[in-house]
C-alpha positions as CSV (number, residue, x, y, z in Angstrom):
1,M,0.0,0.0,0.0
2,P,1.5,3.3,-0.9
3,T,2.6,5.6,1.9
4,A,0.5,8.8,2.2
5,R,2.2,12.1,1.6
6,K,3.0,14.2,4.7
7,R,0.9,17.2,3.5
8,V,-2.7,15.9,3.3
9,R,-5.4,17.9,1.6
10,T,-8.4,18.8,3.9
11,Y,-12.1,18.8,3.0
12,D,-14.9,21.1,4.4
13,P,-16.9,18.5,6.4
14,V,-20.1,20.5,5.9
15,K,-19.7,20.7,2.1
16,I,-18.8,16.9,1.9
17,R,-21.9,16.0,3.9
18,K,-24.1,18.2,1.6
19,A,-22.4,16.7,-1.5
20,V,-23.0,13.0,-0.6
21,Q,-26.5,13.8,0.2
22,A,-27.1,15.7,-3.0
23,Q,-25.5,13.1,-5.3
24,F,-27.4,10.2,-3.7
25,G,-30.6,12.3,-4.3
26,S,-29.9,12.8,-7.9
27,V,-29.3,9.1,-8.4
28,R,-32.5,8.2,-6.6
29,E,-34.5,10.6,-8.7
30,A,-33.0,9.0,-11.9
31,V,-33.4,5.3,-10.7
32,R,-37.2,6.2,-9.9
33,T,-37.7,6.8,-13.7
34,L,-36.1,3.6,-15.0
35,N,-38.5,1.0,-16.6
36,P,-38.0,-2.8,-16.3
37,E,-36.3,-2.9,-19.7
38,Q,-33.8,-0.3,-18.6
39,L,-33.1,-1.9,-15.3
40,A,-32.3,-5.2,-17.1
41,L,-29.7,-3.5,-19.3
42,P,-26.0,-4.6,-18.9
43,T,-23.4,-2.4,-17.4
44,R,-19.6,-2.2,-17.9
45,L,-19.2,-3.8,-14.3
46,G,-19.0,-7.5,-15.4
47,E,-22.3,-9.4,-15.0
48,W,-24.1,-6.6,-13.1
49,T,-27.3,-5.2,-14.7
50,V,-28.5,-1.7,-14.1
51,R,-30.7,-2.9,-11.3
52,D,-27.7,-4.5,-9.6
53,L,-25.7,-1.3,-10.0
54,A,-28.6,0.8,-8.6
55,A,-28.9,-1.5,-5.6
56,H,-25.1,-1.4,-5.0
57,I,-25.3,2.5,-4.9
58,T,-27.5,2.2,-1.8
59,M,-24.8,-0.1,-0.2
60,A,-22.2,2.6,-0.7
61,V,-24.3,5.1,1.4
62,E,-25.8,2.4,3.9
63,T,-22.2,1.5,5.0
64,V,-22.0,4.8,6.8
65,S,-25.1,4.0,8.9
66,R,-24.1,0.3,9.3
67,N,-20.7,1.3,10.5
68,L,-22.0,3.8,13.0
69,D,-24.1,0.9,14.5
70,R,-21.0,-1.2,15.2
71,D,-18.8,-0.6,18.2
72,E,-16.4,2.3,17.8
73,P,-12.7,1.2,17.3
74,A,-10.1,2.7,19.5
75,A,-8.5,4.6,16.7
76,P,-8.5,4.9,13.0
77,Q,-6.4,2.4,11.0
78,L,-6.7,3.8,7.5
79,T,-5.9,7.3,6.2
80,L,-7.9,8.8,3.5
81,L,-5.0,8.4,0.9
82,E,-4.7,4.8,1.7
83,W,-8.4,4.1,1.1
84,P,-8.4,3.8,-2.7
85,F,-5.7,1.0,-2.4
86,A,-7.5,-1.0,0.2
87,T,-10.8,-1.5,-1.7
88,A,-9.7,-4.3,-4.1
89,A,-9.7,-6.9,-1.4
90,R,-13.4,-6.6,-0.8
91,A,-14.4,-6.8,-4.5
92,G,-15.7,-10.4,-4.3
93,D,-17.8,-9.9,-1.2
94,I,-19.2,-6.7,-2.6
95,A,-20.3,-8.3,-5.8
96,D,-22.0,-11.2,-4.0
97,G,-23.8,-8.7,-1.6
98,T,-24.8,-6.5,-4.5
99,R,-26.7,-9.3,-6.3
100,D,-28.3,-10.6,-3.0
101,L,-29.6,-6.9,-2.3
102,A,-31.0,-6.4,-5.7
103,A,-32.9,-9.7,-5.7
104,A,-34.2,-9.0,-2.1
105,N,-35.5,-5.5,-3.0
106,P,-37.7,-5.4,-6.1
107,D,-38.9,-1.9,-5.0
108,L,-35.7,0.2,-5.5
109,D,-37.4,3.4,-4.5
110,A,-38.3,1.9,-1.2
111,L,-34.8,0.7,-0.7
112,Y,-33.4,4.2,-1.6
113,A,-36.0,5.9,0.8
114,R,-34.9,3.6,3.7
115,T,-31.2,4.2,2.9
116,E,-31.6,8.0,2.8
117,E,-33.5,8.1,6.1
118,R,-30.8,6.2,7.9
119,F,-28.1,8.2,6.2
120,L,-29.7,11.6,7.4
121,Q,-29.7,10.2,11.0
122,A,-26.1,9.3,10.7
123,L,-25.1,12.7,9.6
124,T,-25.8,13.8,13.3
125,A,-22.8,12.0,14.4
126,P,-19.5,14.0,14.9
127,G,-16.9,13.9,12.1
128,S,-14.3,12.6,14.6
129,R,-16.3,9.4,15.2
130,V,-14.3,6.3,14.2
131,L,-16.1,3.9,11.9
132,A,-15.4,0.2,11.9
133,A,-15.3,0.1,8.1
134,R,-14.5,-3.3,6.4
135,T,-11.5,-1.7,4.6
136,G,-10.2,-0.3,7.9
137,A,-11.3,1.8,10.6
138,M,-11.7,5.5,9.5
139,T,-13.0,8.7,10.9
140,L,-16.6,9.6,9.8
141,S,-15.3,12.8,8.1
142,D,-12.8,10.8,6.0
143,Y,-15.1,8.1,5.2
144,L,-17.7,10.5,3.8
145,V,-15.2,11.8,1.4
146,T,-14.7,8.2,0.1
147,R,-18.5,8.1,-0.5
148,T,-18.1,10.9,-3.0
149,V,-15.8,8.5,-5.0
150,E,-18.4,5.7,-4.8
151,L,-21.3,7.9,-5.8
152,V,-19.7,9.9,-8.6
153,V,-18.1,6.9,-10.2
154,H,-21.2,4.9,-10.2
155,T,-23.3,7.8,-11.3
156,D,-21.0,7.7,-14.4
157,D,-21.6,3.9,-14.7
158,L,-25.3,4.4,-14.7
159,N,-25.2,7.2,-17.3
160,A,-23.0,5.0,-19.5
161,A,-25.3,2.0,-19.3
162,V,-28.7,3.6,-19.8
163,P,-29.0,5.6,-23.2
164,G,-30.3,9.0,-22.6
165,L,-29.8,9.0,-18.9
166,D,-28.0,12.1,-17.7
167,I,-27.8,12.2,-14.0
168,P,-26.1,15.4,-12.9
169,Y,-22.9,15.5,-11.0
170,D,-22.9,17.5,-7.8
171,R,-19.9,19.9,-8.1
172,Q,-18.6,19.4,-4.6
173,A,-18.9,15.6,-4.9
174,L,-17.1,15.6,-8.2
175,A,-14.3,18.0,-6.9
176,A,-13.7,15.8,-3.9
177,C,-13.6,12.6,-5.9
178,T,-11.2,14.1,-8.4
179,R,-9.0,15.4,-5.7
180,L,-8.9,12.3,-3.6
181,L,-7.8,10.1,-6.6
182,A,-5.3,12.7,-8.0
183,D,-3.7,12.8,-4.4
184,A,-3.7,9.0,-4.4
185,L,-1.7,8.9,-7.6
186,A,0.7,11.3,-6.1
187,A,0.9,9.0,-3.0
188,K,1.6,5.9,-5.2
189,A,4.2,7.6,-7.3
190,P,5.7,10.3,-5.2
191,G,8.1,12.8,-6.9
192,G,8.0,16.1,-8.7
193,S,9.0,15.5,-12.2
194,T,5.4,15.1,-13.8
195,E,2.5,17.6,-13.4
196,V,-0.9,16.0,-13.6
197,R,-3.7,18.5,-14.2
198,V,-7.4,17.8,-13.9
199,P,-8.9,21.2,-14.3
200,P,-10.7,22.8,-12.6
201,Y,-10.3,20.7,-9.5
202,A,-6.8,19.2,-9.1
203,V,-3.1,19.6,-9.9
204,V,-0.6,17.2,-8.4
205,Q,3.2,16.6,-8.8
206,C,4.2,13.0,-9.0
207,V,6.8,10.4,-10.5
208,E,10.4,10.3,-9.5
209,G,12.9,12.4,-11.3
210,P,14.1,15.9,-11.7
211,K,11.8,18.2,-9.8
212,H,10.1,21.0,-11.7
213,T,10.4,24.5,-10.1
214,R,9.8,27.2,-12.6
215,G,8.1,27.8,-16.0
216,T,6.3,25.1,-18.0
217,P,6.9,21.6,-16.6
218,P,8.8,19.2,-18.9
219,N,6.3,16.4,-18.2
220,V,2.6,17.2,-18.3
221,V,-0.5,15.2,-18.2
222,E,-4.0,17.0,-18.6
223,T,-7.4,15.5,-18.8
224,D,-11.0,16.3,-17.6
225,P,-12.5,15.0,-14.3
226,L,-14.7,12.2,-15.7
227,T,-11.9,10.9,-17.9
228,W,-9.5,11.0,-14.9
229,L,-12.1,9.1,-12.7
230,R,-12.4,6.4,-15.6
231,L,-8.6,6.0,-15.7
232,A,-8.1,5.9,-12.0
233,T,-10.9,3.2,-11.5
234,G,-10.2,1.1,-14.6
235,R,-13.1,2.1,-16.6
236,L,-10.8,3.4,-19.3
237,T,-7.3,2.3,-20.2
238,W,-4.4,4.8,-20.6
239,T,-3.8,3.5,-24.1
240,D,-7.5,4.1,-25.2
241,A,-7.6,7.5,-23.5
242,L,-4.5,8.6,-25.6
243,D,-6.0,7.2,-28.8
244,E,-9.4,8.8,-28.2
245,A,-7.7,12.2,-27.4
246,K,-9.3,12.2,-23.9
247,V,-6.0,12.9,-22.3
248,S,-2.8,14.8,-23.4
249,A,0.6,13.7,-22.3
250,S,4.0,15.3,-23.1
251,G,7.4,14.5,-21.8
252,E,9.3,11.3,-21.3
253,R,7.9,10.7,-17.8
254,A,4.3,11.6,-18.8
255,D,3.3,7.9,-19.4
256,L,1.0,7.0,-16.5
257,G,0.0,3.6,-18.0
258,R,2.0,1.6,-15.5
259,L,0.4,3.4,-12.5
260,L,-3.2,3.0,-13.5
261,P,-5.7,2.2,-12.4
262,L,-5.5,3.1,-8.8
263,M,-8.5,1.2,-7.6
264,G,-9.3,-2.3,-8.7
């Protein structure tokens, strides 16, 4: 697991709580409009259907409430920058639980309503409360930032799966998601030779080599937020992104293909 950088970005806890709530609400409104044929469509997530994916999104939020129901650990075990690299180990369990949840809840809107009600109650807890998350104990404030990644990435999965669906992205949620994954790249490949730009939300320095100090960096990667999220989570390969002109890369140390994806 990569070692987190000494200087860690901070997030406004009030804005993050509102962002998670807003993004979940947008997904709920969209899922409510889907007909049986749309819910049966395949997704880019293996064997998951749109119904499976819609059910999984409630799991991403319900974990906040469920973890608060558990006994509080003595101290956090996982930092925010370590979280992206700790998720792969639970992929199998998550897939099985998702299919079971979808099968047990034919009324998705009722599932979303229960999840949202419990989540709003959970938001009354202090940000310093330590959660017994499966990936590793984290503070509530940090864990809520990880929920922006889950919600934004899966909103993109839904939009990709259903023709004509255009679920909006909450600006704060998209910003937090982009920044966390950009910072995770810098933690995975520490250095100052390459500048990665994801306007308007993030700029990070990474990759070992001569450190850039002034003027135009010799190694620059630039892309948009959604392309960055797809690269970081394996929805899009580095080669395809270059071929489709979704990313620009200049300089001998600007090839990030060996470092991506960050999350399995």
